[in-house]
ROLOLO-126112 format. One line per 10 residues: for each residue z, y, x of N, C-alpha, C. Coordinates in steps of 0.05 Angstrom, whole numbers, plus 5000, padded with zeros to 4 digits. Layout:
Z/Y/X/Z/Y/X/Z/Y/X ~ ...;
END
This chain:
1692/0129/0292/1700/0149/0306/1707/0144/0336 ~ 1718/0123/0346/1723/0116/0368/1705/0125/0397 ~ 1685/0107/0381/1656/0113/0409/1659/0148/0413 ~ 1663/0163/0386/1655/0187/0394/1673/0199/0418 ~ 1700/0190/0411/1723/0201/0427/1721/0190/0453 ~ 1704/0169/0453/1706/0159/0481/1679/0171/0492 ~ 1664/0179/0478/1643/0202/0491/1653/0224/0496 ~ 1669/0241/0482/1685/0267/0497/1700/0261/0514 ~ 1710/0242/0511/1721/0237/0538/1717/0231/0559 ~ 1686/0221/0554/1671/0212/0577/1661/0239/0596;
1660/0257/0574/1645/0292/0586/1674/0304/0596 ~ 1690/0302/0588/1714/0313/0594/1724/0310/0616 ~ 1719/0276/0631/1722/0266/0657/1697/0282/0674 ~ 1677/0289/0661/1655/0302/0677/1657/0318/0684 ~ 1679/0335/0666/1683/0367/0673/1706/0366/0694 ~ 1714/0344/0701/1739/0345/0716/1726/0341/0744 ~ 1704/0319/0740/1694/0313/0768/1678/0343/0779 ~ 1656/0361/0759/1660/0375/0763/1674/0404/0784 ~ 1695/0403/0766/1719/0430/0779/1721/0417/0807 ~ 1729/0387/0816/1732/0378/0845/1718/0385/0856;
1688/0386/0851/1671/0395/0870/1667/0420/0869 ~ 1670/0442/0852/1669/0467/0852/1696/0472/0872 ~ 1716/0454/0863/1741/0470/0884/1735/0466/0924 ~ 1727/0440/0916/1713/0439/0945/1691/0453/0955 ~ 1673/0463/0942/1652/0481/0946/1665/0504/0952 ~ 1691/0525/0937/1695/0543/0940/1707/0544/0961 ~ 1713/0523/0970/1736/0521/0996/1716/0534/1024 ~ 1699/0518/1022/1670/0520/1031/1658/0543/1042 ~ 1657/0552/1019/1648/0581/1020/1661/0605/1030 ~ 1684/0607/1018/1703/0627/1027/1713/0617/1053;
1707/0598/1065/1709/0600/1100/1682/0607/1111 ~ 1662/0607/1092/1637/0623/1107/1635/0642/1095 ~ 1640/0664/1088/1637/0690/1088/1640/0698/1052 ~ 1636/0683/1037/1634/0676/1008/1648/0704/0998 ~ 1633/0713/0976/1637/0734/0962/1644/0718/0930 ~ 1661/0733/0921/1670/0722/0887/1666/0749/0875 ~ 1648/0745/0855/1647/0758/0827/1651/0755/0804 ~ 1655/0769/0779/1664/0761/0754/1684/0740/0750 ~ 1707/0755/0755/1730/0734/0761/1737/0744/0730 ~ 1731/0765/0720/1742/0769/0695/1733/0750/0670;
1714/0743/0676/1696/0723/0653/1701/0692/0656 ~ 1712/0690/0681/1719/0659/0678/1734/0641/0661 ~ 1761/0659/0658/1777/0644/0636/1773/0647/0611 ~ 1752/0662/0598/1735/0657/0574/1714/0636/0574 ~ 1710/0633/0601/1689/0602/0599/1701/0582/0593 ~ 1731/0579/0615/1744/0555/0612/1756/0553/0586 ~ 1758/0573/0570/1775/0569/0544/1751/0560/0525 ~ 1730/0572/0533/1707/0561/0502/1699/0536/0511 ~ 1693/0523/0539/1689/0501/0544/1710/0479/0539 ~ 1731/0487/0534/1757/0474/0533/1761/0467/0501;
1749/0492/0490/1744/0491/0462/1724/0479/0444 ~ 1710/0477/0460/1681/0453/0452/1687/0428/0455 ~ 1707/0418/0469/1710/0386/0464/1737/0381/0444 ~ 1754/0402/0441/1777/0400/0422/1764/0404/0398 ~ 1737/0414/0390/1730/0425/0368/1712/0408/0358 ~ 1695/0392/0376/1680/0365/0364/1705/0343/0358 ~ 1720/0340/0369/1740/0318/0354/1756/0324/0337 ~ 1764/0354/0331/1787/0360/0309/1759/0361/0279 ~ 1737/0380/0286/1726/0379/0264/1713/0353/0254 ~ 1705/0329/0269/1698/0309/0269/1712/0293/0251;
1736/0295/0257/1764/0279/0242/1778/0290/0220 ~ 1777/0323/0217/1791/0340/0198/1773/0340/0178 ~ 1747/0335/0180/1729/0344/0165/1712/0324/0152 ~ 1719/0302/0169/1709/0275/0161/1679/0271/0158 ~ 1677/0283/0182/1637/0287/0184/1630/0258/0194 ~ 1612/0255/0181/1591/0222/0185/1578/0219/0210 ~ 1575/0197/0218/1551/0199/0241/1528/0193/0217 ~ 1506/0206/0226/1484/0213/0212/1459/0205/0234 ~ 1458/0181/0240/1435/0164/0257/1414/0182/0255 ~ 1402/0188/0249/1374/0212/0252/1379/0234/0261;
1403/0240/0262/1416/0261/0279/1427/0258/0297 ~ 1441/0237/0296/1469/0224/0322/1455/0220/0347 ~ 1433/0203/0340/1414/0183/0368/1403/0207/0381 ~ 1391/0226/0370/1368/0251/0385/1386/0264/0400 ~ 1413/0273/0384/1435/0290/0394/1448/0283/0421 ~ 1451/0251/0422/1459/0237/0442/1447/0238/0464 ~ 1417/0226/0463/1399/0232/0476/1400/0250/0497 ~ 1399/0280/0480/1400/0312/0496/1431/0311/0504 ~ 1452/0301/0501/1476/0308/0517/1471/0292/0542 ~ 1458/0262/0542/1449/0253/0566/1434/0266/0589;
1417/0278/0574/1394/0294/0588/1407/0313/0599 ~ 1424/0325/0582/1438/0355/0588/1456/0351/0618 ~ 1470/0326/0620/1483/0314/0643/1471/0309/0664 ~ 1449/0299/0662/1434/0290/0688/1416/0313/0695 ~ 1418/0337/0677/1404/0362/0694/1423/0378/0702 ~ 1440/0376/0695/1474/0389/0707/1473/0376/0737 ~ 1471/0353/0746/1481/0332/0768/1451/0339/0775 ~ 1433/0345/0772/1397/0343/0793/1413/0382/0800 ~ 1423/0396/0786/1429/0432/0797/1449/0424/0815 ~ 1473/0413/0814/1497/0406/0828/1486/0399/0859;
1464/0376/0850/1457/0360/0876/1429/0382/0894 ~ 1428/0394/0880/1399/0411/0888/1413/0432/0907 ~ 1441/0451/0896/1447/0467/0913/1471/0462/0927 ~ 1481/0438/0923/1498/0425/0947/1522/0442/0950 ~ 1534/0456/0972/1561/0467/0970/1559/0500/0959 ~ 1534/0502/0953/1527/0536/0949/1535/0531/0908 ~ 1535/0506/0892/1539/0497/0867/1567/0504/0864 ~ 1577/0521/0842/1604/0522/0829/1602/0545/0812 ~ 1630/0527/0799/1632/0539/0769/1637/0574/0774 ~ 1645/0581/0788/1651/0614/0796/1622/0624/0803;
1615/0656/0809/1596/0666/0816/1616/0666/0844 ~ 1603/0650/0867/1612/0662/0898/1585/0662/0913 ~ 1581/0682/0925/1556/0682/0943/1563/0684/0977 ~ 1549/0663/0991/1549/0666/1011/1535/0680/1027 ~ 1541/0699/1050/1520/0726/1058/1501/0702/1072 ~ 1476/0708/1075/1457/0699/1094/1446/0676/1086 ~ 1450/0654/1062/1446/0633/1051/1427/0637/1037 ~ 1402/0627/1041/1375/0634/1025/1377/0631/0993 ~ 1370/0635/0974/1372/0630/0942/1357/0603/0943 ~ 1366/0583/0935/1357/0558/0931/1332/0555/0910;
1304/0545/0917/1282/0543/0899/1271/0523/0892 ~ 1286/0504/0899/1277/0475/0894/1286/0457/0878 ~ 1280/0431/0870/1291/0419/0847/1286/0436/0820 ~ 1302/0438/0802/1304/0447/0778/1301/0475/0776 ~ 1311/0489/0807/1303/0510/0809/1282/0525/0814 ~ 1258/0512/0824/1233/0516/0824/1213/0513/0797 ~ 1239/0516/0769/1219/0504/0750/1232/0533/0728 ~ 1259/0534/0732/1283/0552/0722/1297/0571/0733 ~ 1303/0591/0724/1313/0604/0748/1340/0600/0747 ~ 1360/0594/0723/1384/0588/0713/1383/0552/0699;
1374/0531/0717/1374/0511/0701/1408/0493/0681 ~ 1433/0498/0700/1443/0498/0695/1457/0504/0672 ~ 1453/0526/0664/1454/0546/0635/1447/0535/0620 ~ 1418/0521/0618/1408/0503/0601/1414/0483/0596 ~ 1429/0468/0611/1441/0449/0610/1471/0453/0594 ~ 1482/0475/0596/1508/0470/0576/1497/0482/0552 ~ 1478/0499/0548/1464/0500/0519/1463/0485/0511 ~ 1448/0466/0515/1439/0438/0509/1463/0426/0501 ~ 1476/0417/0514/1501/0404/0509/1519/0422/0487 ~ 1528/0447/0491/1543/0448/0466/1531/0455/0437;
1502/0457/0441/1493/0449/0410/1492/0419/0404 ~ 1492/0400/0421/1477/0380/0419/1503/0360/0418 ~ 1522/0361/0434/1547/0345/0438/1575/0341/0409 ~ 1576/0365/0397/1584/0370/0363/1564/0355/0349 ~ 1533/0362/0347/1521/0347/0326/1518/0322/0334 ~ 1524/0303/0350/1529/0274/0351/1543/0262/0331 ~ 1561/0278/0325/1582/0272/0305/1585/0286/0279 ~ 1566/0305/0272/1564/0321/0256/1576/0348/0254 ~ 1590/0349/0274/1611/0375/0276/1589/0402/0275 ~ 1573/0403/0251/1552/0432/0263/1578/0464/0266;
1600/0462/0252/1614/0484/0258/1619/0484/0285 ~ 1625/0474/0302/1631/0475/0328/1609/0478/0336 ~ 1587/0467/0333/1560/0473/0350/1555/0499/0347 ~ 1557/0511/0324/1554/0538/0320/1561/0557/0329 ~ 1596/0562/0329/1611/0575/0340/1609/0572/0366 ~ 1608/0550/0386/1606/0554/0406/1572/0560/0415 ~ 1550/0559/0403/1536/0567/0409/1529/0597/0406 ~ 1542/0613/0387/1548/0635/0379/1562/0654/0409 ~ 1586/0641/0404/1599/0652/0431/1590/0639/0458 ~ 1571/0628/0462/1565/0620/0489/1545/0642/0503;
1526/0646/0474/1501/0669/0479/1512/0693/0489 ~ 1537/0704/0478/1553/0726/0491/1560/0727/0522 ~ 1574/0703/0525/1584/0698/0550/1564/0696/0572 ~ 1549/0680/0567/1523/0669/0585/1509/0692/0588 ~ 1506/0715/0572/1493/0729/0583/1517/0759/0604 ~ 1536/0753/0601/1551/0767/0615/1549/0759/0636 ~ 1549/0726/0646/1547/0709/0666/1519/0715/0683 ~ 1505/0714/0666/1475/0709/0681/1469/0747/0695 ~ 1481/0760/0686/1480/0791/0689/1494/0794/0722 ~ 1518/0780/0713/1537/0780/0747/1530/0768/0765;
1507/0745/0762/1503/0727/0779/1477/0740/0786 ~ 1454/0753/0770/1445/0766/0784/1444/0787/0801 ~ 1468/0796/0794/1473/0826/0812/1487/0808/0834 ~ 1497/0791/0830/1504/0783/0864/1491/0771/0885 ~ 1472/0763/0867/1449/0753/0887/1433/0766/0889 ~ 1428/0786/0880/1409/0816/0885/1418/0832/0909 ~ 1448/0831/0899/1463/0852/0928/1465/0835/0954 ~ 1466/0805/0955/1465/0788/0978/1439/0795/0990 ~ 1415/0791/0968/1391/0798/0985/1384/0817/0997 ~ 1397/0843/0980/1389/0864/0999/1400/0872/1028;
1427/0854/1021/1440/0866/1047/1431/0838/1072 ~ 1416/0818/1069/1404/0803/1084/1380/0809/1099 ~ 1364/0825/1074/1332/0837/1084/1338/0865/1070 ~ 1347/0881/1088/1348/0914/1082/1316/0916/1081 ~ 1305/0944/1067/1279/0946/1078/1276/0965/1089 ~ 1253/0961/1099/1246/0981/1127/1242/1005/1128 ~ 1240/1024/1145/1234/1056/1127/1219/1065/1125 ~ 1189/1051/1135/1161/1053/1121/1166/1044/1091 ~ 1173/1022/1089/1168/1015/1053/1196/1036/1034 ~ 1219/1044/1050/1224/1069/1032/1214/1086/1035;
1198/1096/1050/1185/1116/1050/1154/1114/1025 ~ 1147/1095/1028/1119/1088/1002/1136/1089/0975 ~ 1163/1077/0981/1179/1070/0947/1177/1104/0943 ~ 1190/1119/0963/1200/1144/0953/1174/1167/0940 ~ 1155/1159/0956/1128/1172/0954/1119/1171/0920 ~ 1119/1146/0913/1116/1133/0893/1133/1145/0873 ~ 1156/1151/0878/1177/1161/0853/1196/1138/0844 ~ 1192/1116/0868/1210/1092/0853/1237/1093/0866 ~ 1241/1100/0884/1267/1102/0906/1274/1126/0908 ~ 1304/1127/0903/1319/1153/0899/1328/1159/0934;
1330/1190/0944/1329/1189/0980/1359/1181/0978 ~ 1370/1171/1004/1396/1166/1010/1412/1191/1013;
END
């Protein structure tokens, strides 16, 4: 159990490092005209992710969950892979990466690195980590609770992020009048 406690502590330290990067990127984004959306769901994300770490330790200890090598080792590999994917996302997005939804006007959407393969690869890392970390030491209740709660919260988050990115793209590239006229003629655009 000691090594599992150290693993969860390492993940907590990694999260603190993320928050340090996020704060720095928030300052940069706001200094460059960034607009934040989705503030309402952010506290729930913080609570959920903190609960994941606490739940892993509490369930493993209180319920005396054993380490089952056939499950634990593959889940540990997934946890490590999720961290790699997360930091690949952070490195690829650079100053645009954040734990909040902040869009800086006139910055192009990133389509390199893992973003050329998936639209939201960082959320894949969160999903994998949220299921795998508890299962490293048999905390299946925590894995299940996090997965269910995260699915609902992630649906809100992705909709918020997509709306913010779409609005920024529309503002940066308004349709020309000929395009709008063609859309109206085809019945796909409403008159202004």
